[in-house]
C-alpha positions, 0 to 999 in steps of 0.5 A: 564195796571195798576199794581193794575188791578186784571186781564189782558185783556180777551185774556191774561186772557184766555191764563193765565187760560190754562197755567201750571207752568213753569219748574223752581223752584216753586218761579221762576215759580210763579213769571213768572206766576204773571208777565205774568198776569200783577200783581205786588207783592203788587197787588197779595198780596192784591188778595191773602191776603198774605203780599208782603214780604212773596211773595217776599221771596217765589219767591226768594226761601227763605222759611226760611223768612216765619213764618213756613211750615204750614203758608207757605203752606197756603200762597201757596194755596192763591197765587195759587188761586189768580193766577188761578193756580192749587193748587195741582200742586203748593203744589206738586212742593213745596213738590218735591223740594229738600230743601223744607222748611229749617228754619234758626236759626233765623226763628226757634227762631222766631217761638219758640218765637211766640209759647212761646208768645201764650203759655204765653198768654194762661197761663195768661188767665188761671192763675186767674181761675187756681189759684182760683181752686188751692186755693179752692182745697187746702182749701178743702183738709185741711178741709177734713184732719182736719175733719178726724183728729178730728173724729179720735181724738174723736172715737179712744181710748186714749193711755194707758200704765201700767208700774207697775205691768208690767205683771202678778205677784205673790206677798206676800202683800195684796196691789199693786201699779198700775202705768201708763201713759195715757193723760190729760183730760182722765178718768182712772179707776182700776176695775171701781174705778176712780183714779187721773190723773195728768196734764201729764196723769200720774197716781198712785194708791194703790189697795187692794188685796185678797188672791188668784188670783186678776184681775185688769182691768185698763181702760182709756176713754175720752168723746165719745171715745172707752175705752183703757183697760189693764188687770193684774192678781195678785196672792196673796199667802195665808200665806202672807195675813193679816187676 
């Protein structure tokens, strides 16, 4: 009978079907069943779809020479089906063995390398699309930030600081000088009268007063923005006012 023959004679096939796994280690039992069926390692590999080197490793109990537990259980299922042995009994024998699958450092490194290679391949497949999304997202964020800053720059009132007079005061002079700081290209008014603003936003304006309490309203505004307003009250003592 040829080694490549998938099954033995009808008599042998009948006894093979009725045969349980021998009371050996799983690898030895599978080898015994394979030899009793008249199959070479190569022939069993072709029927089971498992590489011959893995069958040799399984029969020798060298589970560390297989790709890993998940693949190993798949190999055992395929081998059991090809040998017409109960898959459940094969897997139960495998789980019951004291050592089970004990990967060596070499096989663990191999498994990690395979997993890393798969991850790298997936990353490379996803990278162009991820990069495009990342760039598009960055551009969108920058556009939103720029738009928000532009809107705030338009609607928010400009800065305004009045350094003189720094607070409500009492004076003996019919005139006071208003000094302050705003920003360039801003219109500054004192009681509705425009005052000159230099390139840095600074301004200085002499304002005539009347006897009694004078309210000075200093405003700074730019196009389409809300105005910034500072108010000062100046009390001019009557005897000191020039008639």
